[in-house]
C-alpha positions, 0 to 999 in steps of 0.5 A: 500500500506504501509503494506509491509513497516514494521519495518526491512525494515525501520529500513534497511533504516534508517541505510544504511550508518551504513550498507553500511559500513559493509563487503559484506556479511553483506550487504544483507540485502540490498537485502531484502530492494530492495525486499521490496521496489519493491514490494510496488513500484509495489503495488503503481504504480499498485493503481497510474493507478486506480486513476481518479485525474491526480495529485494523480495519478502523485504523486503516480507513482512519489512516486513508481518511488522513491521507485524504485530508493531506490530499486536499491541504495539497489542493488548497495550498496550489490553490492558495493566492500567499 
């Protein structure tokens, strides 16, 4: 599931503050990060429904929800005026 968390995606997440302060044209990496995060979230959510243990299933869903929220934050950063 976490294979999509490649080094580029991790680097973007690690440098979110610096990247957010860049001009809008240079913030397009956030779009790439959003797509990667959504892909990982979708993979985790798809695997979660197959888990028999309710606690593991809920944990996986929570992780997927968190990654989806992070993707939305990346999209917002692209659209922001700063």
